[in-house]
C-alpha positions in Angstrom: -9.4 43.4 -10.5 -9.7 41.1 -13.5 -12.1 38.2 -13.4 -10.3 34.9 -12.7 -11.5 33.4 -15.9 -10.2 36.4 -17.8 -6.8 35.9 -16.2 -6.8 32.2 -17.2 -7.7 33.2 -20.8 -4.8 35.6 -20.9 -2.5 32.9 -19.5 -3.5 30.6 -22.3 -5.7 28.3 -20.3 -3.6 27.6 -17.2 -6.5 25.8 -15.6 -6.8 23.5 -18.5 -3.1 22.8 -19.2 -0.7 24.2 -16.5 2.3 22.4 -18.0 1.8 23.9 -21.4 1.1 27.3 -20.0 4.2 27.3 -17.9 6.3 26.3 -20.8 4.9 29.1 -22.9 5.7 31.6 -20.1 9.2 30.3 -19.8 9.6 30.6 -23.6 8.5 34.2 -23.5 11.0 34.9 -20.7 13.8 33.0 -22.5 13.0 34.9 -25.7 13.7 38.2 -24.0 16.8 37.0 -22.4 18.2 34.9 -25.3 16.3 35.7 -28.5 16.0 32.7 -30.8 16.7 30.1 -28.0 13.4 28.4 -27.0 12.9 26.7 -23.7 12.3 22.9 -24.0 8.7 22.0 -23.3 8.7 18.6 -21.5 6.5 15.9 -23.0 3.9 14.2 -20.8 6.1 11.1 -20.7 9.1 13.2 -19.5 6.9 14.9 -16.9 5.5 11.6 -15.6 8.9 9.9 -15.7 10.4 12.7 -13.5 7.5 12.5 -11.1 8.0 8.7 -10.8 11.7 9.1 -10.2 11.0 11.8 -7.5 8.5 9.5 -5.8 11.0 6.6 -5.8 13.6 8.8 -4.2 11.2 10.0 -1.5 9.9 6.5 -0.7 13.3 4.9 -0.6 14.6 7.6 1.7 11.8 6.7 4.0 13.0 3.1 4.0 16.7 4.1 4.3 16.1 6.4 7.3 18.6 5.4 10.0 15.8 5.1 12.6 13.9 2.6 10.5 15.1 -0.9 11.4 17.6 0.4 14.0 15.8 -1.7 16.7 16.7 -4.8 14.7 20.2 -3.8 13.9 19.4 -3.3 10.3 21.2 -0.4 8.5 21.2 1.3 5.1 23.4 -1.2 3.4 21.2 -4.1 4.2 18.1 -2.2 3.1 19.8 -1.3 -0.2 20.6 -5.0 -0.8 16.9 -5.7 -0.1 15.8 -3.2 -2.7 18.1 -4.8 -5.3 16.4 -8.1 -4.5 12.9 -6.5 -4.7 13.7 -5.2 -8.2 15.0 -8.5 -9.3 11.9 -10.3 -7.9 9.5 -8.1 -9.9 11.7 -8.2 -13.0 12.2 -12.0 -13.2 8.8 -13.1 -11.8 5.3 -12.2 -12.9 4.1 -9.8 -10.2 0.9 -7.9 -9.5 2.9 -5.2 -7.6 5.8 -2.9 -8.4 9.0 -3.4 -6.5 8.6 0.0 -4.8 5.4 -1.3 -3.1 7.6 -4.0 -1.6 9.9 -1.3 -0.2 6.9 0.5 1.4 5.8 -2.8 3.0 9.3 -3.5 4.3 9.4 0.0 5.9 6.2 -0.7 7.8 7.3 -4.0 9.1 10.6 -2.5 10.3 8.6 0.1 12.3 7.0 -2.6 14.4 8.8 -2.9 17.8 10.7 -6.2 18.2 9.1 -6.8 21.5 5.7 -6.9 20.0 5.0 -10.6 19.2 3.1 -11.6 16.1 3.1 -13.0 12.6 3.0 -11.2 9.2 0.3 -12.4 6.8 0.0 -12.2 3.1 -3.2 -13.1 1.3 -2.9 -13.4 -2.5 0.6 -14.2 -3.6 0.2 -15.0 -7.4 3.6 -16.4 -8.4 5.4 -15.4 -5.2 7.2 -12.1 -6.2 5.8 -10.1 -3.3 6.0 -13.2 -1.0 9.7 -13.5 -1.8 10.3 -9.9 -0.9 8.3 -10.1 2.3 10.1 -13.3 3.3 13.4 -11.5 3.1 12.2 -8.9 5.6 10.5 -11.4 7.8 13.6 -13.5 8.1 15.6 -10.5 9.1 13.2 -9.4 11.8 12.5 -12.9 13.1 8.8 -13.1 12.2 6.9 -15.9 10.5 5.3 -15.1 7.1 1.9 -16.8 6.7 1.4 -17.2 2.9 -2.4 -17.6 2.3 -3.6 -18.4 -1.2 -5.8 -20.9 -3.0 -2.9 -21.6 -5.3 -5.6 -22.1 -8.0 -6.3 -18.5 -8.9 -9.5 -16.7 -8.4 -12.5 -18.8 -7.2 -14.8 -20.5 -9.7 -17.8 -18.6 -8.3 -16.3 -15.2 -9.3 -19.0 -13.1 -11.0 -18.6 -11.4 -14.3 -19.2 -8.1 -12.6 -17.6 -5.0 -14.0 -14.9 -3.4 -11.8 -14.4 0.4 -12.1 -11.2 2.2 -11.3 -12.3 5.9 -11.6 -8.9 7.5 -10.7 -7.1 5.8 -13.6 -10.2 5.7 -15.7 -10.2 2.0 -16.6 -12.7 -0.9 -16.1 -12.6 -4.6 -16.6 -13.7 -8.1 -15.4 -12.1 -10.9 -13.5 -12.6 -14.6 -14.3 -12.0 -17.9 -12.4 -8.4 -19.0 -12.4 -6.8 -15.6 -13.0 -3.6 -15.0 -11.1 -2.9 -18.6 -10.4 0.4 -20.0 -9.2 0.5 -23.5 -7.9 2.0 -24.2 -4.5 5.1 -26.0 -5.8 5.8 -23.2 -8.3 5.4 -20.5 -5.6 7.6 -22.5 -3.1 10.3 -22.8 -5.8 10.2 -19.1 -6.6 10.5 -18.1 -3.0 13.4 -20.6 -2.5 15.2 -18.9 -5.4 14.3 -15.3 -4.8 13.4 -15.0 -1.1 13.8 -16.9 2.2 11.7 -20.0 2.2 12.4 -20.8 5.9 10.5 -17.7 6.9 7.3 -18.9 5.3 4.4 -21.1 6.4 1.9 -21.9 3.7 -1.9 -21.8 4.3 -3.4 -23.2 1.1 -7.1 -23.1 0.2 -9.9 -20.6 -0.4 -10.1 -18.1 2.4 -13.6 -19.0 3.8 -12.1 -22.3 4.9 -8.3 -21.9 5.1 -8.1 -18.8 7.2 -10.0 -20.5 10.0 -6.7 -22.1 11.1 -5.2 -18.7 12.0 -4.9 -18.5 15.7 -1.8 -16.5 16.7 -1.5 -12.7 17.0 -0.8 -10.8 13.7 1.3 -7.6 13.6 1.0 -6.8 9.9 -1.0 -8.0 6.9 -0.9 -7.5 3.1 -3.9 -8.3 1.0 -3.9 -8.5 -2.8 -7.1 -10.5 -3.3 -9.0 -8.5 -5.9 -12.5 -9.4 -4.9 -14.9 -8.0 -2.4 -15.9 -11.5 -1.1 -12.3 -12.5 -0.7 -11.6 -9.2 1.2 -14.5 -9.8 3.5 -13.3 -13.4 4.3 -9.8 -12.1 5.0 -11.0 -9.3 7.3 -13.3 -11.7 9.3 -10.2 -13.9 10.0 -7.4 -11.4 10.3 -8.9 -8.3 12.0 -9.7 -10.0 15.4 -6.1 -11.3 15.5 -4.5 -8.0 14.5 -2.6 -6.3 17.3 -3.7 -2.9 18.5 -2.2 -0.3 16.2 -1.5 -2.9 13.5 -1.8 -2.3 9.8 -3.5 -4.0 7.0 -2.2 -2.9 3.6 -3.9 -3.8 0.4 -3.1 -3.4 -3.3 -6.8 -3.0 -4.2 -7.1 0.7 -3.3 -8.3 1.8 -6.8 -11.2 -0.7 -7.0 -14.2 1.2 -5.6 -16.2 -1.9 -4.9 -13.5 -3.5 -2.8 -12.6 -0.3 -1.0 -16.2 0.4 0.0 -16.1 -2.5 2.5 -13.8 -0.5 4.8 -16.5 2.1 5.3 -19.5 -0.3 5.6 -20.5 0.3 9.2 -23.4 -2.2 9.4 -21.2 -5.0 7.9 -18.4 -4.3 10.4 -20.8 -4.2 13.4 -22.5 -7.4 12.3 -19.3 -9.4 11.4 -16.7 -8.0 13.8 -18.6 -6.0 16.4 -16.5 -2.8 15.7 -17.0 0.4 13.8 -15.7 0.5 10.2 -12.1 1.7 10.4 -12.0 3.5 7.1 -9.2 3.2 4.5 -6.3 5.6 3.8 -5.8 5.9 0.1 -9.4 5.1 -0.9 -9.9 5.3 -4.6 -6.4 6.2 -5.7 -3.9 4.8 -3.4 -1.3 6.6 -1.2 1.0 7.4 -4.0 0.7 7.2 -7.8 -2.0 4.6 -8.7 0.0 3.6 -11.8 3.1 3.0 -9.7 2.2 2.0 -6.1 -1.5 1.5 -5.6 -1.3 0.8 -1.9 -3.7 1.8 0.8 -4.1 0.8 4.4 -6.3 0.6 7.5 -5.0 0.7 11.1 -6.7 -1.1 14.0 -7.2 1.5 16.7 -10.0 0.6 19.1 -9.5 3.7 21.3 -8.5 6.7 19.1 -8.8 9.2 21.9 -6.1 7.4 23.8 -3.8 6.8 20.8 -4.2 9.7 18.4 -2.6 13.1 18.9 -4.2 16.5 19.5 -3.9 19.6 17.4 -4.5 23.3 18.0 -7.1 23.7 15.2 -9.6 21.3 17.0 -11.3 21.7 20.4 -11.5 19.2 23.4 -14.0 19.0 26.2 -11.5 19.7 29.0 -10.0 22.5 26.9 -6.4 23.1 25.7 -3.9 20.5 24.6 -2.9 19.2 28.0 -2.3 15.5 28.1 -1.9 15.3 24.3 -0.4 12.1 23.0 1.6 11.7 19.8 -0.2 10.2 16.9 0.1 6.4 16.4 3.2 5.6 14.4 3.5 1.8 14.9 1.9 -0.9 16.9 2.6 -1.9 20.4 -0.3 -0.5 22.5 -2.2 -3.6 23.3 -5.8 -3.5 24.4 
């Protein structure tokens, strides 16, 4: 049997460039079947474009699934109208998130059972594009959207510390005042592009402003950029988050920010719970250049909420009494 590296060499470096190698192979086959007619080798832009379109189709079908939103009487036509509005919001307003991220957040909110009481929270709204999209969904499901932001941009004490994004191989710095949208500007944008009546605004920097949060929270979306801001949000939101509830963030690619979700000593000291971890750490759930979302779920008793599988073992043996994995909130502690 040939050495693997020898096979790779004969294949023209498959391990180094599989797309080019596959194209060469197809050209050889085509040359035998139709001499003189080469097979088109897709460019990187064409390959990435098709990958993005495929991802859009998959994620949108997840939102359009008939079971998603059925408990609220929301069907495919309404969701398609939402998507059109999400696209418009991120086209006509400055936005830190792609419209497809808004569709993912909408799907998660629709999965929350109507009988589970609680608000939706957004921390970090910039000019209000994502807020407008979330407000559309919140109005439809009868939930209040708490819009939390300084409305002055990043805080003045922000450090000129380098931020690394290994998966997309970029780095950079933040500075005070970045991503600012004043309150009246944001309100005006939501009134035009979303549903203002679904919103309650909580202005101020998080260490002070979030202290007024008191009611149960069923879902939160954080796009706050900084480790310190993330910490303040977690200290205020996590204790109010319903069992099984999700916190999504758009900071999945920032290693410094993501690290807090795994910092056991910090979680025990500040919240008295084990660190929950973070799904999508370092690269996001999907394409980091398209939808850089990740999430954590609050589950205080995993053994009672998670499912069982045949490839693990259990003290009492077998799979008897297995539960289905958590899909949405509703199992209160």
